[in-house]
C-alpha positions in Angstrom: -143.2 37.1 42.4 -140.1 37.6 44.6 -137.8 40.5 44.3 -135.1 38.1 43.0 -137.4 36.9 40.2 -138.4 40.4 39.3 -134.8 41.5 39.0 -133.9 38.5 36.9 -136.9 39.1 34.6 -136.1 42.8 34.2 -132.4 42.0 33.5 -133.6 39.7 30.6 -136.1 42.3 29.5 -133.5 45.1 29.3 -130.7 42.9 27.8 -131.3 44.1 24.2 -131.1 47.7 25.4 -127.9 46.9 27.2 -126.4 45.4 24.1 -127.5 48.3 22.0 -126.0 50.8 24.4 -122.8 48.8 24.6 -122.4 48.7 20.9 -123.0 52.5 20.6 -120.3 53.1 23.2 -118.0 50.6 21.6 -118.3 52.3 18.2 -117.7 55.7 19.7 -114.8 55.4 22.2 -113.2 58.3 23.9 -109.8 58.4 25.7 -109.3 59.2 29.4 -110.4 62.7 30.5 -112.0 63.1 27.0 -115.3 61.3 27.6 -117.5 64.3 26.7 -119.8 62.5 24.2 -119.9 59.4 26.4 -120.9 61.5 29.4 -123.6 63.3 27.4 -125.0 59.9 26.3 -125.0 58.5 29.8 -126.7 61.6 31.2 -129.4 61.4 28.5 -130.0 57.7 29.3 -130.2 58.4 33.1 -132.7 61.2 32.6 -134.7 59.0 30.2 -135.0 56.5 33.1 -136.4 59.3 35.2 -133.3 60.1 37.3 -132.8 63.8 38.0 -130.6 65.5 38.9 -127.6 63.9 37.1 -124.6 65.7 38.5 -121.4 66.3 36.7 -118.2 65.7 38.7 -114.4 65.5 37.9 -114.8 66.9 34.4 -116.5 64.1 32.6 -117.8 62.1 35.5 -121.4 61.7 36.5 -123.4 60.7 39.6 -127.1 60.1 40.3 -129.1 58.5 43.0 -132.0 56.1 43.2 -134.0 56.4 46.5 -135.9 53.4 47.8 -138.0 53.4 51.0 -136.3 55.1 54.0 -133.5 56.5 51.8 -131.3 57.7 54.7 -131.1 54.2 56.2 -128.1 53.1 54.1 -126.3 54.1 50.9 -124.5 51.9 48.5 -122.3 53.1 45.6 -122.2 51.3 42.2 -119.4 52.3 39.9 -118.7 52.0 36.2 -115.8 53.5 34.2 -116.2 55.1 30.8 -112.8 55.6 29.1 -111.2 53.7 26.2 -107.6 52.9 25.3 -105.3 54.2 22.5 -105.4 50.9 20.6 -106.3 50.3 16.9 -109.2 47.8 16.8 -108.6 44.7 14.7 -112.1 43.2 15.1 -114.4 43.0 12.1 -117.7 43.6 13.8 -120.7 45.9 13.0 -119.9 47.9 16.1 -116.2 48.3 15.4 -114.6 51.6 16.7 -115.3 54.5 14.3 -112.3 56.3 15.7 -109.0 54.8 14.4 -106.5 54.3 17.2 -109.1 54.5 20.0 -110.8 51.3 21.3 -112.8 50.0 24.2 -110.3 47.2 24.7 -110.9 46.9 28.5 -114.6 46.5 28.6 -115.5 49.9 30.0 -118.3 50.1 27.4 -119.7 46.9 29.0 -119.4 48.4 32.5 -121.2 51.6 31.5 -124.0 49.9 29.6 -124.4 47.4 32.3 -124.7 50.0 35.1 -127.3 51.9 32.9 -129.4 48.8 32.8 -128.9 48.2 36.6 -130.2 51.7 37.1 -133.3 50.9 35.1 -133.9 47.8 37.1 -133.4 49.5 40.5 -135.6 52.4 39.5 -138.4 50.0 38.5 -138.3 48.3 41.9 -137.5 51.3 44.1 -140.5 50.7 46.3 -139.2 47.3 47.1 -135.9 48.1 48.8 -134.6 50.2 51.7 -132.0 52.9 51.3 -130.3 54.7 48.5 -128.2 53.6 45.5 -125.6 56.0 44.3 -124.6 55.6 40.7 -121.0 56.6 39.8 -120.0 56.9 36.2 -116.3 57.6 36.3 -113.8 58.9 33.8 -110.2 58.0 33.2 -109.6 54.7 34.9 -106.8 54.0 32.4 -104.7 57.1 33.1 -103.0 58.5 36.2 -103.9 60.0 38.5 -107.1 58.0 37.9 -110.6 59.4 37.6 -111.6 57.7 40.9 -109.1 59.8 42.9 -110.4 63.0 41.3 -114.0 62.0 41.9 -113.3 61.3 45.6 -111.5 64.6 46.0 -114.5 66.4 44.5 -116.9 64.7 46.8 -118.5 61.7 45.1 -118.4 59.8 48.4 -120.4 62.5 50.1 -124.0 63.8 50.0 -125.0 61.0 50.4 -122.0 59.0 51.6 -122.0 55.4 50.6 -121.5 52.8 53.3 -120.0 50.5 50.7 -119.0 50.4 47.0 -119.4 47.7 44.4 -117.5 47.5 41.1 -117.8 45.1 38.2 -115.1 44.3 35.6 -115.2 42.0 32.6 -113.1 38.9 32.7 -112.1 37.4 29.4 -110.5 34.4 31.2 -113.8 33.4 32.8 -116.5 31.7 30.8 -119.7 33.8 30.3 -122.3 32.9 32.9 -119.8 32.8 35.7 -118.8 35.4 38.3 -115.6 35.6 40.3 -114.8 37.0 43.8 -111.8 37.3 46.1 -111.7 38.5 49.7 -108.9 40.8 51.0 -106.0 41.8 48.7 -106.9 41.4 45.1 -105.1 43.8 42.7 -101.8 45.6 42.9 -100.6 49.1 43.4 -99.0 50.5 40.2 -96.1 52.9 40.1 -94.1 53.7 37.0 -90.3 54.0 37.2 -88.2 56.1 34.9 -84.4 55.8 35.3 -81.7 57.7 33.5 -78.1 56.4 33.8 -75.5 59.0 32.8 -71.9 58.1 32.1 -69.4 59.0 29.5 -69.7 57.7 26.0 -67.0 57.0 23.4 -65.6 54.5 21.0 -66.6 50.9 21.6 -63.0 49.8 20.9 -61.6 52.0 23.7 -63.7 50.9 26.7 -61.1 52.1 29.2 -61.8 55.7 28.2 -65.5 55.6 28.8 -67.9 55.2 31.7 -70.2 52.7 30.1 -73.9 53.5 31.0 -75.0 50.4 29.1 -73.0 48.1 31.3 -74.0 50.1 34.4 -77.7 50.1 33.6 -77.5 46.3 33.0 -76.0 45.9 36.5 -78.8 48.1 37.9 -81.6 46.0 36.4 -80.1 42.8 37.6 -79.2 44.2 41.0 -82.7 45.6 41.7 -84.2 42.1 41.5 -82.5 41.5 44.8 -85.1 43.8 46.4 -87.7 41.2 45.4 -85.7 38.1 46.3 -84.0 39.3 49.5 -85.8 42.3 51.0 -89.4 41.3 50.4 -91.3 38.9 52.7 -92.1 35.8 50.5 -95.7 36.1 51.6 -96.0 39.6 50.3 -96.7 39.6 46.5 -94.6 42.1 44.5 -93.5 42.6 40.9 -90.6 44.7 39.6 -90.4 44.6 35.8 -88.6 46.6 33.2 -90.0 46.8 29.7 -88.0 49.6 28.1 -84.2 50.0 27.8 -82.9 52.6 25.4 -79.1 52.8 24.8 -79.0 54.9 21.6 -75.5 54.0 20.4 -74.4 51.8 17.5 -72.2 48.7 17.2 -69.0 50.6 18.0 -70.3 53.7 19.8 -71.1 53.7 23.5 -73.7 56.4 24.3 -73.5 59.0 27.1 -76.7 57.8 28.8 -79.2 55.0 29.0 -82.9 55.3 29.9 -84.9 52.5 31.5 -88.6 52.3 32.2 -90.4 49.8 34.5 -93.2 49.1 36.9 -93.3 48.5 40.6 -96.4 46.6 41.9 -97.3 45.6 45.4 -100.2 44.5 47.7 -99.1 46.4 50.7 -98.8 50.2 51.0 -96.0 50.2 53.6 -93.9 47.8 51.6 -94.7 49.8 48.4 -93.1 52.9 49.9 -90.2 51.0 51.5 -89.5 49.2 48.2 -89.4 52.5 46.3 -86.8 53.8 48.8 -84.7 50.7 48.3 -84.9 50.9 44.5 -83.7 54.5 44.5 -80.8 53.9 46.9 -79.6 50.8 45.1 -79.9 52.3 41.6 -78.0 55.4 42.7 -75.5 53.4 44.6 -74.7 51.0 41.8 -74.2 53.8 39.4 -72.0 55.8 41.8 -69.9 52.8 42.5 -69.1 52.5 38.8 -68.4 56.2 38.2 -71.8 57.2 36.8 -75.0 58.8 38.1 -78.6 57.5 38.1 -81.7 59.7 38.3 -84.9 57.9 39.2 -88.3 59.5 38.6 -91.3 57.7 40.1 -94.8 58.4 38.8 -97.1 57.3 41.6 -100.1 55.3 40.4 -103.0 53.6 42.1 -103.0 52.0 45.5 -103.6 48.3 45.9 -107.2 47.1 45.8 -108.6 45.4 48.8 -112.0 43.7 49.0 -113.4 44.1 52.5 -113.8 40.5 53.7 -117.2 40.7 55.3 -118.7 42.7 52.5 -117.2 40.3 49.9 -118.6 37.3 51.7 -122.0 38.8 51.8 -121.8 39.8 48.2 -120.6 36.4 47.1 -123.4 34.7 49.0 -125.9 37.0 47.3 -124.3 36.1 43.9 -124.8 32.4 44.7 -128.5 33.1 45.3 -128.7 34.9 41.9 -126.4 32.7 39.8 -126.3 29.3 41.5 -123.3 28.0 43.4 -121.7 26.3 40.4 -121.4 29.7 38.6 -119.6 31.6 41.4 -115.9 31.0 41.5 -112.9 32.2 43.5 -110.3 34.5 42.0 -106.5 34.4 42.2 -104.5 37.5 43.1 -104.1 39.7 40.0 -101.0 42.0 39.8 -102.7 44.4 37.4 -103.9 47.7 38.7 -107.3 49.3 38.9 -108.2 52.8 40.2 -111.3 51.3 41.9 -108.6 50.8 44.5 -109.0 54.4 45.6 -112.5 53.7 46.7 -111.4 50.6 48.5 -108.9 52.6 50.6 -111.7 54.9 51.8 -114.9 52.8 52.1 -115.7 49.1 52.4 -115.6 47.8 48.8 -116.0 44.7 46.7 -114.7 44.5 43.1 -115.8 41.3 41.3 -115.4 39.9 37.8 -118.0 39.2 35.1 -117.2 36.3 32.8 -117.2 37.2 29.1 -115.3 34.4 27.4 -116.8 32.0 24.8 -114.2 29.7 23.3 -116.8 28.1 20.9 -117.3 31.5 19.3 -113.6 32.5 19.4 -114.1 35.2 22.0 -110.9 34.6 23.9 -108.7 37.7 23.6 -107.4 39.4 26.7 -108.1 43.0 27.7 -105.8 45.7 26.2 -105.5 43.8 22.9 -106.8 44.9 19.5 -109.0 41.8 19.2 -110.7 42.0 22.6 -114.5 41.4 22.6 -117.1 39.9 24.8 -119.9 37.4 24.6 -122.8 39.9 24.9 -125.0 37.4 26.7 -123.0 38.7 29.7 -125.2 41.7 29.5 -128.2 39.5 30.3 -126.5 38.7 33.6 -124.4 41.7 34.7 -127.1 44.3 35.2 -129.5 42.2 37.2 -126.7 40.7 39.3 -125.4 44.1 40.3 -129.0 45.2 41.1 -129.5 42.1 43.3 -126.2 42.6 45.1 -127.1 46.2 45.8 -130.6 45.3 47.1 -129.2 42.6 49.4 -126.4 44.8 50.8 -128.9 47.6 51.6 -130.6 45.1 53.9 -127.5 45.0 56.0 -128.2 48.1 58.1 
């Protein structure tokens, strides 16, 4: 029996355990930086597999290694995130969240249970591959500054240092049984913008006696879109969106100030910084020209995520071997953010998508929604696929 066949058989063999682990995690979600019980569960499972030591890092993060033959020849890192979201689950399922207002609505329960089963597979065949696999169970993907950045600062990419990193994420827009890849830029940087426009409030019937922050803030929102349409290269994807505008007056009362909140997303770190400078100057300038002031606070988020082209081509080719060419698809750019991007800025990385959609069963909701769920047959595929991708990449010494 080939190594490929062994991995496929083991993935099927461990599928029930993967589903059970996923359901346990789904029913017991924990928010970012609070994954204490989750980390305890993962550590127990890793030790039950026979992996020791299991090292704690970045608070609730964990790492462990599986050594094959000649362990120093090459090291690959495999990452799963563990945190949930502050969402009240609306699904009526046996594994529904037992913690009101907290839900695994982004599939991190799937990522964690899948990587646990990948660890079982790789540990079972450790004498059949060269090198070392480093398992990375990461906290707080959903909350800045991002668990990945903290784990990197605390040394997760050292001792041993991975030559490359793989990450897997559920994809509710892709049918179960299919996998998606994209070379190069894939996901956007994410910065949060908080603007306060201060003017002079007063009676709505006497506009000549006020400095209207509502009008001025409106000009700022419209004007800032010029940065996208006239300062950005058309070939450079960017998004500037505002989702919160608070002018706490009434029908005939103009308030003293207006607050605005938005997001700035890019696929280029140089343009990211340049654009933020332009946003600040333009917002302050428009406000000043109209007699007001504008204060901009930027909460820096994640960098953009880039899939190293050669690694991604090799990984995609290995996925074709495992899944069949008809089940491996190309992905579009995605302007959402992911803190796996921090790894991609330091080491060659590939972040791919695991299909979880099943329209026939009504499993179609997007991530970050109260009705998100997956077709759990994806857990027959995901663990073995990641194990195979790791084994194949370890051959590339």
